[in-house]
Backbone as ProteinMPNN parsed JSONL, in Angstrom:
{"seq_chain_A": "MFSAIQFILELVIIFVLYLLYQYLRKLPDQIHQKNLKVFELDLNKQLESFKTELIKEIELLKISQSQLYIHKAEQFVNLSEVIIKKMLDKAYSEKLQKDPETQKEFNQKMLDLGIKLFFFASDETVKKYVEFRGYGQKAKDPNFDASKSLILLAEIMVLIRRDLGYKDTACNIDDFLNTIITDWEDYKKKHGL", "coords_chain_A": {"N_chain_A": [[-48.403, 41.037, -47.858], [-47.423, 41.965, -45.394], [-48.558, 40.259, -43.984], [-46.647, 38.461, -44.608], [-43.883, 39.262, -43.919], [-44.96, 39.73, -41.35], [-45.035, 36.726, -40.499], [-42.716, 35.959, -40.866], [-41.329, 37.426, -39.005], [-42.276, 36.14, -36.391], [-41.315, 33.616, -37.101], [-38.886, 33.999, -36.671], [-39.502, 35.147, -34.105], [-40.16, 32.637, -32.728], [-37.739, 31.26, -33.315], [-35.41, 32.353, -31.832], [-36.78, 32.208, -29.321], [-36.999, 29.595, -29.126], [-34.194, 29.046, -29.22], [-33.38, 30.419, -27.063], [-34.528, 29.024, -24.809], [-33.466, 26.631, -25.421], [-30.616, 27.544, -24.205], [-31.354, 28.228, -21.891], [-32.171, 25.935, -20.647], [-29.86, 24.336, -20.984], [-28.183, 25.837, -18.943], [-28.652, 25.299, -15.963], [-27.252, 22.84, -15.757], [-24.228, 24.064, -17.191], [-24.192, 26.042, -15.164], [-23.502, 23.714, -12.396], [-21.868, 22.663, -13.339], [-19.43, 24.162, -13.718], [-19.986, 24.856, -10.853], [-19.209, 22.198, -9.791], [-16.268, 21.959, -11.044], [-14.903, 23.987, -9.567], [-15.868, 23.511, -6.463], [-14.444, 21.2, -7.0], [-11.993, 22.028, -7.169], [-11.451, 23.194, -4.902], [-11.4, 21.188, -2.817], [-9.322, 19.789, -3.484], [-7.498, 21.057, -3.265], [-7.834, 21.087, -0.156], [-7.62, 18.636, 0.456], [-5.157, 18.07, -0.457], [-3.954, 19.889, 1.077], [-4.198, 18.53, 3.791], [-3.459, 15.961, 2.763], [-0.842, 16.657, 3.481], [-0.354, 17.365, 5.86], [-0.704, 15.255, 7.345], [1.428, 13.59, 6.379], [3.617, 14.877, 6.951], [2.79, 13.825, 10.142], [2.762, 11.839, 9.932], [5.832, 11.239, 9.92], [6.789, 12.649, 12.037], [5.519, 10.845, 14.174], [7.039, 8.476, 13.454], [9.802, 9.362, 13.836], [9.104, 9.636, 16.682], [8.481, 6.837, 17.538], [10.785, 5.701, 16.895], [12.529, 6.291, 18.633], [10.868, 5.588, 20.818], [11.466, 2.914, 20.489], [13.767, 2.709, 20.824], [14.646, 3.025, 23.566], [12.671, 1.435, 24.701], [14.336, -0.781, 23.725], [16.447, -0.409, 25.159], [15.723, -1.076, 28.018], [14.615, -3.504, 28.232], [17.048, -5.017, 27.884], [18.772, -3.949, 30.036], [16.878, -5.319, 31.633], [16.681, -8.061, 31.555], [20.357, -8.246, 31.951], [20.053, -7.709, 34.338], [18.851, -10.051, 35.568], [19.521, -11.898, 34.543], [21.894, -12.235, 35.503], [21.482, -12.545, 38.361], [20.227, -14.982, 38.691], [22.448, -16.509, 37.105], [24.959, -15.72, 38.17], [27.107, -16.671, 40.424], [28.123, -15.407, 42.692], [27.395, -13.707, 42.497], [25.134, -13.878, 43.447], [24.878, -14.751, 45.913], [25.883, -13.129, 47.28], [23.883, -11.544, 47.614], [22.034, -12.286, 49.09], [23.386, -12.469, 51.667], [24.472, -9.445, 51.509], [22.723, -6.623, 53.393], [22.407, -4.324, 51.731], [23.198, -5.104, 49.237], [21.038, -6.074, 48.09], [18.783, -4.728, 48.757], [19.149, -3.05, 46.859], [18.847, -4.386, 44.145], [16.159, -4.909, 44.946], [15.172, -2.686, 44.111], [15.919, -1.937, 41.471], [14.911, -4.368, 40.165], [12.08, -3.261, 40.865], [11.914, -0.756, 39.263], [12.865, -1.775, 36.507], [10.912, -3.51, 36.179], [8.458, -1.811, 36.542], [9.042, -0.21, 34.058], [8.92, -2.274, 31.988], [5.995, -3.165, 32.445], [5.431, -0.989, 30.878], [5.991, -0.537, 28.796], [5.993, -3.458, 27.96], [4.325, -6.219, 25.868], [1.211, -7.489, 27.344], [1.124, -10.362, 27.119], [3.605, -10.73, 27.9], [4.183, -9.233, 30.21], [2.627, -10.09, 31.869], [3.806, -12.808, 31.71], [5.927, -12.139, 33.029], [5.393, -11.808, 35.894], [4.515, -13.83, 36.413], [7.075, -16.047, 36.532], [8.409, -13.879, 38.215], [7.028, -14.334, 40.884], [7.48, -17.049, 41.025], [9.988, -16.98, 41.123], [10.335, -15.974, 43.985], [9.256, -17.923, 45.234], [11.817, -19.426, 46.04], [12.826, -20.507, 48.547], [11.822, -22.24, 49.083], [11.236, -25.765, 49.699], [10.739, -27.288, 47.496], [11.383, -26.285, 45.352], [11.647, -25.071, 42.043], [14.987, -25.113, 40.153], [15.395, -24.616, 37.313], [13.264, -24.85, 35.926], [12.365, -22.042, 36.351], [13.953, -21.13, 35.134], [13.127, -21.99, 32.477], [10.667, -20.323, 32.619], [12.088, -17.665, 32.709], [13.643, -18.157, 30.361], [10.707, -18.089, 28.583], [10.175, -15.411, 28.684], [12.066, -14.336, 27.776], [11.936, -15.048, 24.888], [8.935, -13.759, 24.446], [10.224, -11.057, 25.116], [11.402, -11.038, 22.468], [9.83, -10.801, 20.429], [7.61, -8.688, 20.711], [9.688, -6.872, 20.701], [9.665, -6.534, 17.925], [10.278, -9.099, 16.55], [8.134, -10.234, 15.34], [7.221, -12.871, 13.903], [8.983, -14.737, 14.864], [11.15, -17.258, 14.42], [12.784, -18.326, 16.483], [13.161, -19.996, 19.772], [12.713, -21.09, 23.184], [15.011, -23.222, 23.819], [16.746, -21.825, 21.906], [17.015, -19.93, 23.425], [18.165, -20.516, 25.547], [20.085, -21.953, 25.363], [21.661, -20.131, 24.406], [22.618, -18.836, 26.658], [23.439, -20.833, 28.747], [26.568, -23.106, 28.681], [25.946, -26.165, 28.288], [23.279, -26.247, 27.85], [21.824, -28.391, 26.423], [22.639, -30.514, 27.135], [22.23, -30.619, 30.004], [19.203, -30.423, 29.937], [18.519, -33.368, 28.939], [18.962, -33.955, 31.393], [17.635, -33.029, 33.609], [15.361, -33.643, 32.788], [13.774, -32.326, 31.059]], "CA_chain_A": [[-46.308, 41.235, -47.835], [-47.475, 42.085, -44.21], [-48.152, 39.04, -43.2], [-45.609, 37.665, -44.768], [-43.075, 39.858, -43.103], [-45.737, 39.182, -39.652], [-44.837, 35.34, -40.362], [-40.904, 35.688, -40.766], [-40.767, 37.774, -37.6], [-42.885, 34.971, -35.907], [-40.777, 32.208, -36.934], [-37.942, 34.615, -36.159], [-39.088, 35.35, -32.53], [-39.829, 31.133, -32.316], [-36.337, 30.811, -33.244], [-34.991, 32.934, -30.52], [-37.67, 31.582, -28.361], [-36.289, 28.451, -29.008], [-32.294, 29.303, -28.718], [-33.496, 31.005, -25.385], [-35.057, 28.005, -24.191], [-32.232, 26.087, -25.307], [-29.928, 28.192, -23.419], [-31.96, 27.589, -20.447], [-32.248, 24.266, -20.562], [-28.937, 24.226, -20.236], [-27.461, 26.885, -17.989], [-28.85, 24.462, -14.565], [-26.036, 21.897, -16.134], [-23.057, 24.881, -17.125], [-23.893, 26.121, -13.616], [-23.271, 22.915, -12.289], [-20.818, 21.897, -14.494], [-19.148, 25.2, -12.993], [-19.746, 25.068, -9.644], [-18.68, 21.554, -9.146], [-15.187, 22.739, -11.073], [-15.22, 24.852, -8.725], [-15.727, 22.193, -5.531], [-13.26, 19.926, -6.826], [-10.702, 22.293, -7.021], [-11.309, 23.48, -3.868], [-11.293, 20.078, -2.684], [-8.149, 19.273, -3.748], [-6.824, 22.229, -2.458], [-8.17, 20.715, 0.846], [-6.749, 16.921, 0.243], [-3.12, 17.904, -0.826], [-3.085, 20.331, 2.437], [-4.479, 17.287, 4.66], [-1.524, 15.321, 2.946], [0.761, 17.709, 4.032], [-0.173, 17.058, 7.153], [-0.44, 13.861, 7.354], [2.27, 13.001, 6.347], [3.99, 15.806, 8.407], [2.601, 13.932, 11.159], [3.777, 9.969, 10.209], [7.242, 11.137, 9.984], [7.195, 13.011, 13.465], [5.503, 9.742, 14.467], [7.982, 7.545, 13.11], [10.994, 9.067, 15.015], [8.919, 9.083, 18.162], [8.193, 5.276, 17.928], [12.492, 4.837, 16.899], [13.08, 7.063, 19.689], [10.973, 4.97, 22.107], [12.03, 1.532, 20.18], [15.568, 2.234, 21.388], [14.18, 3.231, 25.102], [11.796, 0.27, 25.024], [14.861, -2.384, 24.026], [17.258, -0.259, 26.123], [15.486, -1.319, 29.857], [14.362, -4.766, 27.881], [18.11, -5.455, 27.481], [18.86, -3.851, 31.429], [16.197, -6.494, 32.765], [17.327, -9.074, 30.78], [21.163, -8.52, 32.217], [20.15, -7.86, 36.428], [17.849, -10.79, 35.89], [20.697, -13.553, 33.872], [23.592, -11.988, 36.507], [21.122, -13.153, 39.673], [20.451, -16.333, 38.292], [23.607, -17.169, 36.596], [26.262, -15.548, 38.837], [26.786, -17.276, 41.622], [29.244, -14.631, 43.481], [26.501, -12.295, 42.898], [23.98, -14.391, 43.903], [25.552, -14.915, 47.285], [26.637, -11.675, 48.059], [22.447, -10.845, 47.768], [21.676, -13.135, 50.195], [24.13, -11.673, 52.696], [24.366, -8.175, 51.983], [21.379, -6.134, 52.628], [22.79, -2.966, 50.731], [22.613, -5.463, 47.67], [19.513, -6.779, 48.468], [18.292, -3.257, 48.954], [19.505, -2.579, 45.181], [18.494, -5.576, 43.368], [14.777, -4.453, 44.391], [14.587, -1.301, 43.31], [15.974, -2.52, 39.872], [13.694, -4.904, 40.037], [10.682, -2.46, 41.038], [11.82, -0.607, 38.469], [12.576, -2.768, 35.456], [9.365, -4.417, 35.92], [7.674, -0.619, 35.916], [9.08, -0.153, 32.94], [8.335, -3.51, 31.644], [4.622, -2.658, 32.224], [4.903, -0.274, 30.318], [6.656, -1.274, 26.989], [5.631, -4.539, 26.939], [2.634, -6.863, 25.738], [0.297, -8.243, 27.756], [1.953, -11.586, 27.349], [4.887, -10.411, 27.906], [3.601, -8.723, 31.53], [1.853, -11.511, 32.8], [4.937, -14.111, 32.253], [7.369, -11.66, 33.932], [4.455, -11.503, 36.979], [5.078, -15.65, 36.845], [8.377, -15.485, 36.868], [8.632, -12.848, 39.159], [6.217, -15.134, 41.613], [7.657, -17.958, 41.104], [11.073, -16.89, 41.592], [10.058, -15.646, 45.194], [9.477, -19.282, 46.485], [13.331, -19.577, 45.922], [13.855, -21.088, 49.304], [11.007, -23.683, 49.286], [12.681, -26.643, 49.229], [10.259, -27.634, 45.859], [11.117, -24.789, 44.223], [13.135, -26.008, 40.453], [15.326, -23.675, 39.286], [15.015, -25.504, 35.716], [11.433, -24.224, 35.496], [12.557, -20.334, 36.687], [14.918, -20.779, 33.694], [12.321, -22.032, 31.813], [10.18, -19.312, 32.518], [12.797, -16.558, 32.028], [13.698, -18.451, 28.515], [10.163, -17.369, 27.402], [9.411, -13.8, 28.456], [12.936, -13.515, 26.414], [10.951, -14.831, 23.443], [8.224, -12.869, 24.297], [10.645, -9.802, 24.388], [11.96, -10.549, 21.25], [8.388, -10.141, 20.27], [8.011, -7.594, 21.567], [10.601, -6.241, 19.915], [9.201, -6.343, 16.358], [10.449, -9.806, 15.937], [6.73, -11.015, 15.574], [7.223, -14.092, 13.353], [10.352, -15.367, 15.303], [11.326, -18.872, 15.004], [13.533, -18.826, 18.234], [12.365, -20.468, 20.934], [13.413, -20.97, 24.195], [15.926, -23.942, 23.412], [17.472, -21.199, 21.375], [17.664, -18.659, 23.936], [18.998, -21.071, 26.823], [21.558, -22.305, 24.291], [23.084, -18.823, 24.181], [23.388, -18.879, 27.752], [23.652, -22.417, 29.341], [26.988, -23.669, 27.846], [25.835, -26.993, 28.424], [21.99, -26.957, 27.792], [21.454, -29.697, 25.928], [22.435, -32.07, 28.903], [21.216, -29.746, 31.466], [17.602, -30.738, 29.428], [18.025, -34.473, 29.696], [19.464, -34.423, 32.863], [16.344, -32.537, 34.129], [14.315, -34.251, 32.048], [12.85, -30.818, 30.257]], "C_chain_A": [[-46.788, 41.482, -46.0], [-47.447, 41.406, -42.801], [-47.155, 38.213, -43.688], [-44.658, 37.657, -44.32], [-43.502, 39.467, -41.324], [-45.245, 37.506, -39.548], [-43.309, 35.536, -40.498], [-40.25, 36.456, -39.389], [-41.421, 36.916, -36.68], [-41.668, 34.261, -36.112], [-39.377, 33.112, -36.501], [-37.844, 34.899, -34.809], [-39.193, 33.713, -31.94], [-38.195, 30.668, -32.516], [-35.622, 31.093, -32.317], [-35.214, 32.522, -29.467], [-37.186, 30.204, -27.888], [-35.353, 28.318, -28.704], [-32.208, 29.671, -27.407], [-33.757, 29.7, -24.616], [-34.174, 26.648, -23.697], [-30.937, 26.073, -24.453], [-30.268, 28.152, -22.036], [-32.109, 26.682, -19.841], [-30.94, 23.755, -20.303], [-27.682, 24.948, -19.063], [-27.941, 26.063, -16.293], [-26.958, 23.59, -15.111], [-25.056, 22.571, -16.153], [-23.181, 25.351, -15.519], [-23.248, 25.124, -12.649], [-22.492, 22.517, -12.293], [-19.233, 23.02, -13.594], [-18.589, 25.188, -11.812], [-18.981, 23.606, -8.931], [-17.233, 21.16, -9.274], [-14.233, 23.001, -9.616], [-14.688, 24.048, -6.719], [-14.464, 21.119, -5.126], [-12.077, 20.762, -6.623], [-10.209, 22.548, -5.581], [-11.119, 22.525, -2.934], [-9.743, 19.336, -2.863], [-7.174, 19.567, -3.09], [-6.586, 21.229, -0.847], [-7.163, 19.859, 1.199], [-5.224, 17.05, 0.296], [-3.225, 18.578, 0.958], [-3.46, 19.301, 3.187], [-3.127, 16.276, 4.437], [-0.882, 15.677, 3.415], [1.242, 17.889, 4.923], [-0.197, 16.22, 7.616], [0.731, 13.114, 7.22], [3.555, 13.439, 7.313], [4.019, 14.993, 9.768], [2.931, 12.504, 11.392], [5.033, 10.423, 10.162], [7.659, 12.111, 11.634], [6.688, 11.767, 14.127], [6.567, 8.553, 14.675], [9.245, 8.047, 13.978], [10.539, 9.223, 16.287], [9.032, 7.928, 18.343], [9.554, 4.923, 17.834], [12.889, 4.946, 18.358], [12.68, 6.203, 20.806], [10.889, 3.422, 22.096], [13.336, 1.466, 20.988], [15.061, 2.479, 22.92], [13.533, 1.83, 25.312], [13.592, -0.842, 25.077], [15.873, -2.149, 24.713], [16.507, -1.012, 27.9], [15.281, -2.671, 29.186], [16.124, -5.414, 28.309], [18.729, -5.543, 29.257], [18.031, -4.659, 32.294], [16.399, -7.441, 32.604], [18.616, -9.767, 31.217], [20.733, -8.471, 33.705], [18.983, -9.279, 36.649], [18.644, -12.176, 35.637], [21.627, -13.884, 35.325], [23.143, -12.637, 37.688], [21.384, -14.522, 39.49], [21.461, -17.256, 37.589], [24.879, -17.001, 37.054], [25.942, -15.733, 40.086], [27.369, -16.617, 42.911], [28.563, -14.179, 43.266], [25.334, -12.794, 43.78], [23.683, -14.272, 46.014], [25.254, -13.666, 48.311], [24.677, -10.408, 47.891], [22.318, -11.536, 48.911], [22.78, -12.637, 51.427], [24.744, -10.294, 52.769], [23.334, -7.581, 52.272], [21.481, -4.936, 51.617], [22.357, -3.558, 49.032], [21.675, -5.589, 47.312], [18.652, -5.576, 48.112], [18.125, -3.344, 46.952], [19.373, -2.695, 44.502], [17.08, -5.113, 43.314], [14.366, -3.617, 44.168], [14.872, -1.799, 42.037], [14.865, -3.23, 39.995], [12.459, -4.441, 39.823], [10.558, -2.133, 39.578], [11.774, -0.663, 37.008], [11.263, -2.671, 35.506], [8.2, -3.078, 35.991], [7.839, -0.305, 34.31], [8.724, -1.266, 31.955], [6.7, -3.315, 31.523], [4.337, -2.214, 31.23], [5.369, -0.182, 29.086], [6.466, -2.339, 26.667], [4.326, -5.315, 26.805], [2.318, -7.123, 26.995], [0.847, -9.557, 28.348], [3.039, -11.533, 28.074], [5.016, -9.905, 29.888], [3.158, -9.136, 32.347], [2.991, -12.899, 33.121], [5.369, -13.555, 33.372], [6.483, -11.815, 35.497], [4.47, -13.392, 37.289], [5.699, -15.729, 37.461], [9.053, -15.212, 38.134], [7.796, -13.748, 40.828], [6.722, -16.458, 41.982], [9.286, -18.149, 41.77], [11.233, -16.537, 43.643], [9.623, -16.954, 46.33], [11.113, -20.007, 46.057], [13.77, -21.045, 46.926], [12.768, -21.929, 49.682], [12.016, -24.709, 48.798], [11.698, -27.918, 47.461], [10.44, -26.817, 45.236], [12.446, -25.991, 42.99], [13.257, -24.798, 40.205], [15.378, -23.833, 37.745], [13.846, -24.629, 35.729], [11.622, -22.87, 35.479], [13.69, -20.327, 35.423], [13.923, -20.685, 32.397], [11.508, -20.643, 31.074], [11.038, -17.942, 32.288], [13.061, -16.93, 30.578], [12.047, -17.312, 27.698], [9.446, -16.272, 27.602], [10.647, -13.565, 27.784], [12.616, -13.567, 24.915], [10.004, -14.003, 23.491], [8.849, -11.065, 24.124], [10.58, -9.33, 23.24], [10.781, -10.579, 20.199], [8.456, -9.104, 20.111], [8.54, -6.179, 20.939], [10.531, -5.854, 18.825], [9.925, -7.632, 15.821], [8.97, -10.871, 16.217], [6.396, -12.312, 15.525], [8.238, -14.919, 13.563], [10.388, -16.73, 15.21], [12.559, -19.191, 15.95], [12.685, -18.871, 18.665], [13.292, -20.548, 22.302], [14.582, -21.933, 24.413], [16.826, -22.667, 23.054], [17.958, -20.236, 22.256], [18.608, -19.506, 25.138], [20.297, -21.409, 26.36], [22.443, -21.369, 24.16], [23.576, -18.309, 25.635], [23.998, -19.312, 28.774], [24.598, -22.719, 28.478], [26.134, -24.904, 27.515], [23.913, -27.441, 28.084], [21.315, -28.096, 27.683], [21.619, -30.648, 26.631], [21.747, -31.753, 29.89], [19.732, -30.558, 31.298], [17.593, -32.022, 29.464], [18.255, -34.434, 31.33], [18.372, -34.254, 33.581], [15.54, -33.248, 33.756], [13.451, -33.091, 31.699], [12.969, -31.169, 28.897]], "O_chain_A": [[-46.017, 40.779, -45.346], [-47.0, 41.525, -41.66], [-46.865, 37.199, -43.054], [-44.103, 36.584, -44.082], [-42.764, 39.098, -40.41], [-45.097, 37.076, -38.405], [-42.813, 34.711, -39.731], [-39.159, 36.247, -38.858], [-40.727, 37.074, -35.676], [-40.885, 34.315, -35.164], [-38.755, 32.42, -35.695], [-36.779, 34.968, -34.195], [-38.544, 33.39, -30.945], [-37.639, 29.795, -31.85], [-35.045, 30.148, -31.779], [-34.358, 32.358, -28.598], [-37.021, 29.782, -26.743], [-35.182, 27.472, -27.826], [-31.268, 29.394, -26.662], [-32.975, 29.455, -23.697], [-34.063, 25.989, -22.663], [-30.322, 25.078, -24.069], [-29.433, 28.047, -21.137], [-32.181, 26.562, -18.618], [-30.791, 22.832, -19.502], [-26.63, 24.501, -18.606], [-27.264, 26.539, -15.382], [-25.831, 23.917, -14.739], [-24.337, 22.21, -15.222], [-22.303, 25.024, -14.721], [-22.353, 25.635, -11.975], [-22.081, 21.876, -11.326], [-18.263, 22.511, -13.032], [-17.411, 25.364, -11.499], [-18.34, 23.667, -7.882], [-16.673, 20.451, -8.438], [-13.336, 22.44, -8.986], [-13.637, 24.099, -6.08], [-13.904, 20.603, -4.159], [-11.153, 20.305, -5.95], [-9.101, 22.294, -5.109], [-10.548, 22.999, -1.951], [-9.332, 18.364, -2.23], [-6.296, 18.919, -2.522], [-5.501, 20.779, -0.477], [-6.182, 20.054, 1.915], [-4.371, 16.381, 0.879], [-2.731, 17.975, 1.91], [-2.329, 18.857, 3.386], [-2.239, 15.91, 5.206], [-0.058, 14.95, 3.971], [2.367, 18.277, 5.236], [0.435, 16.229, 8.672], [0.985, 12.111, 7.888], [4.232, 12.76, 8.085], [4.94, 15.213, 10.556], [3.254, 11.976, 12.455], [5.644, 9.455, 10.615], [8.779, 12.105, 12.143], [7.569, 11.397, 14.902], [6.842, 7.916, 15.692], [9.73, 7.255, 14.785], [11.359, 9.01, 17.18], [9.698, 7.627, 19.333], [9.88, 3.945, 18.507], [13.386, 4.087, 19.086], [13.491, 5.904, 21.683], [10.499, 2.71, 23.022], [13.824, 0.519, 21.604], [15.396, 1.433, 23.475], [14.009, 1.13, 26.206], [13.977, -1.453, 26.074], [16.515, -3.122, 25.109], [17.306, -1.358, 28.77], [16.106, -3.371, 29.771], [16.185, -6.339, 29.118], [19.061, -6.599, 29.795], [18.284, -4.775, 33.493], [16.36, -8.116, 33.632], [18.737, -10.992, 31.191], [21.195, -9.416, 34.345], [18.391, -9.472, 37.711], [18.507, -13.226, 36.263], [21.94, -14.904, 35.939], [23.984, -13.313, 38.281], [22.351, -15.162, 39.904], [21.351, -18.479, 37.503], [25.828, -17.697, 36.694], [25.007, -15.291, 40.754], [27.186, -17.113, 44.022], [28.583, -13.448, 44.257], [24.754, -12.148, 44.652], [22.839, -13.934, 46.844], [24.744, -13.403, 49.4], [24.447, -9.204, 48.004], [22.717, -10.888, 49.878], [22.002, -12.548, 52.377], [25.39, -9.911, 53.744], [22.512, -7.821, 51.387], [20.603, -4.713, 50.783], [21.716, -3.048, 48.113], [21.315, -5.251, 46.185], [17.876, -5.598, 47.156], [17.212, -3.624, 46.175], [19.497, -1.813, 43.652], [16.553, -4.878, 42.227], [13.157, -3.51, 43.964], [13.867, -2.146, 41.417], [13.784, -2.644, 39.922], [11.721, -4.875, 38.938], [9.77, -2.633, 38.775], [11.034, 0.019, 36.299], [10.577, -1.828, 34.928], [7.088, -3.302, 35.513], [6.906, -0.188, 33.516], [8.103, -0.863, 30.971], [6.221, -3.333, 30.389], [3.384, -2.578, 30.54], [4.725, 0.556, 28.34], [6.585, -2.677, 25.49], [3.363, -5.088, 27.538], [3.206, -6.979, 27.835], [1.009, -9.847, 29.534], [3.317, -12.41, 28.892], [5.919, -10.308, 30.621], [3.178, -8.738, 33.512], [3.093, -13.648, 34.093], [5.328, -14.083, 34.483], [7.308, -11.977, 36.396], [4.429, -13.933, 38.394], [5.575, -15.629, 38.681], [9.84, -15.848, 38.835], [8.376, -13.484, 41.882], [6.466, -16.969, 43.072], [9.707, -19.007, 42.545], [12.178, -16.903, 44.342], [9.627, -17.018, 47.559], [11.226, -21.208, 45.812], [14.444, -22.038, 46.648], [12.872, -22.381, 50.822], [12.99, -24.706, 48.045], [12.087, -28.874, 46.79], [9.598, -26.484, 44.402], [13.308, -26.869, 43.037], [12.501, -23.836, 40.065], [15.398, -22.79, 37.091], [13.986, -23.464, 35.357], [11.045, -22.309, 34.548], [14.107, -19.269, 34.952], [13.85, -19.774, 31.572], [11.528, -20.128, 29.956], [10.481, -17.11, 31.572], [12.761, -16.159, 29.667], [12.055, -16.402, 26.869], [8.393, -16.0, 27.025], [10.594, -12.564, 27.07], [12.819, -12.738, 24.027], [10.007, -13.254, 22.514], [8.358, -10.157, 23.453], [10.178, -8.263, 22.777], [11.073, -10.31, 19.034], [9.284, -8.509, 19.421], [8.096, -5.043, 20.771], [11.198, -4.879, 18.48], [10.287, -7.517, 14.65], [8.809, -11.839, 16.959], [5.726, -12.955, 16.334], [8.536, -15.776, 12.731], [9.645, -17.396, 15.931], [13.133, -20.278, 16.022], [11.623, -18.285, 18.454], [14.435, -20.095, 22.371], [15.329, -21.514, 25.297], [17.687, -22.401, 23.892], [19.049, -19.693, 22.088], [19.682, -19.045, 25.523], [21.373, -21.17, 26.907], [23.638, -21.499, 23.894], [24.568, -17.609, 25.839], [24.772, -18.736, 29.538], [24.169, -22.77, 27.326], [25.526, -24.812, 26.449], [23.421, -28.57, 28.088], [20.529, -28.667, 28.438], [20.829, -31.582, 26.771], [20.889, -32.37, 30.52], [19.19, -31.174, 32.216], [16.584, -32.373, 30.076], [17.574, -34.963, 32.209], [17.989, -35.212, 34.251], [14.762, -33.602, 34.641], [12.324, -33.051, 32.191], [12.492, -30.44, 28.027]]}, "name": "protein", "num_of_chains": 1, "seq": "MFSAIQFILELVIIFVLYLLYQYLRKLPDQIHQKNLKVFELDLNKQLESFKTELIKEIELLKISQSQLYIHKAEQFVNLSEVIIKKMLDKAYSEKLQKDPETQKEFNQKMLDLGIKLFFFASDETVKKYVEFRGYGQKAKDPNFDASKSLILLAEIMVLIRRDLGYKDTACNIDDFLNTIITDWEDYKKKHGL"}
């Protein structure tokens, strides 16, 4: 009888050891799962915080960009008005040539607008503006071609249009020149452009 009790006791001990073994074998997995959940919860909190900060930064950037866009557009319009006035307003052009004070004001405006263009415009636009300015400085040369100056101006305006967000614009130099010169098509034919 003692051996039957001892046998049952050994079976119980073996069973308990087996259960303990099974529990211990699953324990690292359970600890891992628990730590994984804690990690996921912590990570989700961090991601949510990061997402909130990122959304806030994006909104601030959008506000900043919209303010910059408005300022950039104003400067581009100012530049366009000054150049077009000089090129197309004959009375103003004559005054520029005769009045040193008007010439000084014009040069200061062009310097100021050129610097702003350098900061706000694309590389391509800046380079085209430099080409336009360089060509315009040869206006007293007998070989100066005013129509080339008009074409360069139109190219700048199309590039500025792209800089303002119309990347895939279908408008071209003819469209611009038709807006500022009443008989552009006749002028173009007459000058072989």
